[in-house]
Wavefront OBJ file of the C-alpha trace (Angstrom):
o trace
v 6.063 7.415 19.536
v 6.995 10.814 18.112
v 4.444 13.269 16.802
v 5.603 12.552 13.245
v 5.175 8.800 13.733
v 1.754 9.323 15.261
v 0.731 11.552 12.337
v 1.995 8.963 9.819
v 0.059 6.214 11.586
v -3.184 8.200 11.553
v -2.633 9.138 7.905
v -2.083 5.476 6.961
v -5.245 4.388 8.761
v -7.262 7.171 7.125
v -5.989 6.364 3.636
v -6.745 2.655 4.049
v -10.287 3.537 5.139
v -10.681 5.794 2.107
v -9.580 2.904 -0.121
v -12.152 0.618 1.493
v -14.910 3.234 1.134
v -13.994 3.814 -2.511
v -14.517 0.155 -3.412
v -17.621 -0.064 -1.236
v -19.109 2.876 -3.132
v -18.505 1.106 -6.449
v -20.116 -2.054 -5.054
v -23.200 -0.222 -3.816
v -23.556 1.683 -7.102
v -23.383 -1.473 -9.224
v -25.648 -3.393 -6.866
v -28.345 -0.718 -7.074
v -28.024 -0.145 -10.829
v -27.486 -3.745 -11.950
v -29.757 -5.338 -9.367
v -27.338 -8.059 -8.256
v -25.977 -8.148 -4.703
v -22.902 -10.039 -5.918
v -21.368 -6.714 -6.944
v -21.586 -5.494 -3.366
v -19.821 -8.535 -1.903
v -17.294 -8.572 -4.740
v -16.112 -5.008 -4.201
v -16.346 -5.259 -0.425
v -13.855 -8.117 -0.600
v -11.504 -6.347 -3.043
v -11.678 -3.145 -1.011
v -10.958 -5.047 2.201
v -7.952 -6.838 0.663
v -6.522 -3.613 -0.782
v -7.032 -1.615 2.415
v -5.496 -4.342 4.610
v -2.416 -4.445 2.382
v -2.164 -0.668 2.395
v -2.547 -0.558 6.182
v 0.134 -3.188 6.780
v 2.503 -1.527 4.323
v 2.213 1.718 6.246
v 2.413 0.304 9.775
v 4.944 -2.515 9.534
v 8.689 -1.894 10.041
v 10.481 -0.903 6.848
v 12.115 -4.308 6.297
v 8.717 -6.042 6.466
v 6.520 -3.562 4.582
v 6.696 -5.506 1.350
v 4.491 -8.127 2.991
v 1.635 -5.648 3.115
v 1.666 -5.405 -0.656
v 2.192 -9.145 -1.103
v -0.796 -9.949 1.105
v -3.003 -7.613 -0.910
v -1.610 -9.068 -4.129
v -2.326 -12.630 -3.032
v -5.821 -11.943 -1.676
v -6.951 -10.095 -4.801
v -4.987 -12.097 -7.370
v -6.096 -15.476 -6.042
v -9.699 -14.268 -5.852
v -9.698 -12.881 -9.401
v -8.063 -15.919 -10.974
v -9.332 -18.725 -8.736
v -12.808 -17.580 -7.714
v -14.020 -15.332 -10.535
v -12.025 -17.104 -13.241
v -11.872 -20.814 -12.487
v -14.944 -21.220 -10.233
v -16.954 -18.471 -11.940
v -15.921 -19.856 -15.350
v -15.192 -16.482 -16.914
v -12.133 -15.768 -19.035
v -10.354 -12.940 -17.193
v -7.615 -12.821 -19.833
v -7.319 -10.028 -22.395
v -8.877 -12.242 -25.090
v -11.909 -12.815 -22.889
v -12.302 -9.067 -22.447
v -12.248 -8.589 -26.226
v -14.834 -11.333 -26.745
v -17.258 -9.959 -24.166
v -16.941 -6.472 -25.659
v -17.761 -7.770 -29.131
v -20.734 -9.657 -27.712
v -21.962 -6.559 -25.878
v -22.076 -8.503 -22.609
v -21.584 -6.685 -19.287
v -19.562 -9.374 -17.535
v -16.892 -9.797 -14.870
v -13.953 -9.368 -17.296
v -15.452 -6.204 -18.823
v -16.058 -4.710 -15.383
v -12.607 -5.730 -14.192
v -10.772 -4.228 -17.154
v -12.852 -1.044 -17.080
v -12.176 -0.351 -13.394
v -8.684 -1.769 -12.801
v -6.984 -1.389 -16.155
v -8.636 1.455 -18.045
v -10.560 4.117 -16.096
v -9.014 3.333 -12.718
v -5.555 4.148 -14.066
v -6.526 7.829 -14.257
v -6.643 7.728 -10.445
v -4.159 5.060 -9.314
v -1.909 4.594 -12.334
v -0.671 1.043 -12.727
v -1.323 0.091 -9.110
v -2.939 -3.133 -10.300
v 0.445 -4.398 -11.493
v 1.897 -4.451 -7.978
v -1.074 -4.813 -5.672
v -3.375 -7.264 -7.430
v -1.864 -8.988 -10.497
v -2.048 -12.773 -10.202
v 0.966 -13.310 -12.469
v 3.347 -11.162 -10.440
v 1.764 -12.582 -7.286
v 4.121 -15.504 -7.916
v 7.015 -13.589 -9.485
v 7.465 -11.266 -6.516
v 8.688 -14.226 -4.465
v 11.644 -14.685 -6.816
v 14.978 -13.315 -5.507
v 15.500 -10.581 -8.130
v 13.326 -7.801 -6.735
v 16.123 -5.332 -7.485
v 17.062 -5.739 -11.179
v 20.684 -6.603 -11.889
v 20.796 -4.528 -15.058
v 18.892 -1.808 -16.846
v 16.232 -2.342 -19.456
v 16.866 -3.669 -22.915
v 15.995 -0.889 -25.295
v 13.098 -1.560 -27.698
v 12.208 -4.890 -26.080
v 9.109 -3.232 -24.650
v 7.668 -3.185 -28.168
v 6.880 -6.887 -27.682
v 4.081 -5.864 -25.305
v 2.384 -3.853 -28.038
v 2.859 -6.659 -30.572
v 1.397 -9.150 -28.077
v -1.603 -6.865 -27.493
v -2.434 -6.452 -31.173
v -1.855 -10.127 -31.967
v -4.406 -10.983 -29.281
v -6.846 -8.460 -30.733
v -6.370 -9.690 -34.308
v -6.773 -13.297 -33.143
v -10.099 -12.556 -31.451
v -11.359 -10.451 -34.365
v -10.470 -13.265 -36.769
v -12.392 -15.816 -34.725
v -15.337 -13.449 -34.438
v -15.658 -12.179 -38.019
v -13.881 -14.766 -40.163
v -14.845 -17.982 -38.377
v -18.040 -16.492 -36.865
v -17.198 -17.875 -33.435
v -19.721 -15.741 -31.558
v -20.965 -17.958 -28.754
v -17.793 -17.828 -26.663
v -19.472 -16.012 -23.771
v -22.249 -18.646 -23.684
v -19.878 -21.578 -23.163
v -18.357 -21.737 -19.655
v -16.332 -24.794 -20.676
v -14.649 -22.927 -23.525
v -14.056 -19.902 -21.303
v -12.284 -21.955 -18.647
v -10.078 -23.650 -21.262
v -9.023 -20.274 -22.654
v -8.366 -18.996 -19.154
v -6.180 -21.951 -18.196
v -4.250 -22.034 -21.481
v -3.701 -18.270 -21.422
v -2.500 -18.258 -17.833
v -0.239 -21.239 -18.443
v 1.458 -19.223 -21.184
v 1.665 -16.119 -18.985
v 3.133 -17.932 -15.983
v 5.561 -20.015 -18.058
v 6.901 -17.078 -20.079
v 7.096 -14.863 -16.975
v 9.084 -17.468 -15.039
v 11.471 -18.101 -17.963
v 12.110 -14.375 -18.417
v 12.703 -13.911 -14.685
v 15.160 -16.809 -14.563
v 17.068 -15.867 -17.712
v 17.245 -12.110 -17.100
v 17.357 -12.339 -13.278
v 14.578 -9.772 -13.084
v 11.238 -10.411 -11.390
v 9.551 -7.769 -13.526
v 10.954 -8.760 -16.918
v 7.527 -10.029 -18.014
v 5.954 -6.676 -17.110
v 8.616 -4.772 -19.066
v 8.800 -6.864 -22.200
v 5.870 -9.200 -22.805
v 2.698 -8.455 -20.806
v 0.110 -6.854 -23.138
v -1.932 -5.202 -20.375
v 0.305 -2.094 -19.989
v -0.694 -1.106 -23.523
v -4.122 -0.325 -22.062
v -2.923 0.934 -18.693
v -0.277 3.378 -19.938
v -2.964 5.624 -21.464
v -4.639 6.559 -18.202
v -1.571 6.255 -15.999
v 0.075 9.129 -17.866
v -2.613 11.396 -16.395
v -2.846 9.596 -13.047
v -3.766 11.813 -10.102
v -1.791 9.640 -7.655
v 1.952 9.787 -8.391
v 5.327 9.715 -6.650
v 7.036 12.987 -5.769
v 10.578 13.602 -4.462
v 11.488 16.531 -2.245
v 14.556 18.175 -3.882
v 15.400 20.179 -0.739
v 15.833 17.055 1.378
v 17.088 14.551 -1.207
v 20.728 13.501 -0.644
v 21.155 12.083 -4.176
v 22.126 8.684 -2.805
v 20.139 7.159 -5.703
v 18.979 4.158 -3.668
v 15.460 4.815 -4.969
v 16.611 4.318 -8.566
v 18.720 1.276 -7.750
v 15.763 -0.394 -6.030
v 13.148 0.533 -8.635
v 12.068 -2.762 -10.273
v 10.989 -0.892 -13.417
v 14.318 0.959 -13.907
v 12.869 4.468 -13.669
v 15.240 7.414 -13.281
v 13.339 9.111 -10.503
v 15.950 11.818 -9.909
v 15.570 13.055 -13.489
v 11.957 13.970 -12.764
v 12.959 15.619 -9.486
v 15.608 17.732 -11.229
v 12.970 18.932 -13.686
v 10.624 19.906 -10.863
v 8.159 17.174 -11.812
v 6.481 14.287 -10.126
v 7.436 10.862 -11.488
v 5.453 10.957 -14.728
v 6.668 7.642 -16.114
v 3.922 5.294 -17.228
v 6.234 2.440 -16.217
v 5.674 3.180 -12.515
v 3.703 0.288 -10.980
v 3.123 1.899 -7.555
v 5.081 -0.819 -5.762
v 6.575 1.818 -3.435
v 9.993 0.167 -3.397
v 11.474 3.643 -3.822
v 9.482 4.979 -0.861
v 10.590 2.056 1.253
v 14.272 2.287 0.288
v 14.765 6.042 0.758
v 16.792 6.550 3.987
v 15.878 10.239 4.162
v 12.141 9.669 3.704
v 11.870 12.275 0.946
v 9.631 10.244 -1.387
v 5.877 10.277 -1.021
v 2.694 9.948 -3.014
v 0.840 13.150 -3.798
v -2.476 13.808 -5.492
v -2.856 16.405 -8.222
v -3.288 16.621 -11.984
v -0.220 16.633 -14.237
v 1.144 14.704 -17.177
v 4.175 14.399 -19.430
v 5.379 12.371 -22.406
v 9.034 11.870 -21.568
v 10.062 8.504 -20.137
v 13.276 8.610 -18.087
v 14.411 4.974 -17.841
v 17.682 3.210 -17.075
v 18.850 1.097 -20.016
v 21.432 -1.668 -19.808
v 24.017 0.056 -21.993
v 23.669 3.376 -20.161
v 24.303 2.325 -16.551
v 27.392 4.007 -15.158
v 29.758 2.689 -12.517
v 27.949 4.807 -9.951
v 24.722 3.039 -10.856
v 26.337 -0.329 -10.113
v 27.855 0.467 -6.773
v 25.174 -1.365 -4.784
v 23.872 -3.755 -7.437
v 25.308 -7.284 -7.055
v 26.855 -9.099 -10.010
l 1 2 3 4 5 6 7 8 9 10 11 12 13 14 15 16 17 18 19 20 21 22 23 24 25 26 27 28 29 30 31 32 33 34 35 36 37 38 39 40 41 42 43 44 45 46 47 48 49 50 51 52 53 54 55 56 57 58 59 60 61 62 63 64 65 66 67 68 69 70 71 72 73 74 75 76 77 78 79 80 81 82 83 84 85 86 87 88 89 90 91 92 93 94 95 96 97 98 99 100 101 102 103 104 105 106 107 108 109 110 111 112 113 114 115 116 117 118 119 120 121 122 123 124 125 126 127 128 129 130 131 132 133 134 135 136 137 138 139 140 141 142 143 144 145 146 147 148 149 150 151 152 153 154 155 156 157 158 159 160 161 162 163 164 165 166 167 168 169 170 171 172 173 174 175 176 177 178 179 180 181 182 183 184 185 186 187 188 189 190 191 192 193 194 195 196 197 198 199 200 201 202 203 204 205 206 207 208 209 210 211 212 213 214 215 216 217 218 219 220 221 222 223 224 225 226 227 228 229 230 231 232 233 234 235 236 237 238 239 240 241 242 243 244 245 246 247 248 249 250 251 252 253 254 255 256 257 258 259 260 261 262 263 264 265 266 267 268 269 270 271 272 273 274 275 276 277 278 279 280 281 282 283 284 285 286 287 288 289 290 291 292 293 294 295 296 297 298 299 300 301 302 303 304 305 306 307 308 309 310 311 312 313 314 315 316 317 318 319 320 321 322
């Protein structure tokens, strides 16, 4: 083992331990302030799952690293949906979050959205989308990890429409029909959870099959990024490319499931500021020169550099199968 490999191994172990300690700290804080030991066990489990995935991703050979992320995704996603949602009888969907907020109830969905999808994005960006989401937990096993084409311009607006339709629907039930006992009925909560997830899974699978893109649902229909993009723009943890060592082979862009033009940010002397980055690290894993890494500092920007279907050049297609 070379000194560089040994350093990388120690760094990976240290970062996975930091991840575990971070979630443990949240668990201890909530346990002591809320008086329920469940919070401690809950965040110990999530921290363990995330740190194990992070550790495996860093230590496994390059061709097998994706399994580190998939293991984390399965352990957390199955726990959130199956244990907290189905067994715990809490609606972990966006509509459930809205209902609990209106009711002023500090519940699992409120805590989950606050940490993973609102405030946590200021630290980790949209890491939830790749390391814990129970919808993409299934989609990432489809064969189209590398998208066959660029994005469809303006289709992303459907995410915002979906978000506000969900909000209007809940507000209508709350204020117009005075349906205000949702959080007191576990049976109703579980029905909403199952119906909502059936729609999510069905639409995500159809989009993946039709567009041959595992992440089509994330790009065009999932309403959660509407919340997550706010904090992720200012995320401390972002991708950075080393311009002095980059060979401009563009494999990072061709393997990015979210169609981000990473080299555009590098040319501007910026980290990857796109709010579409889901921290999957496919770019890190695909770079033959090892010039892509995650760095921690404060920066932000409004410009989104994305690859659209009608803008892909012949050079873009040289390694993308028909």
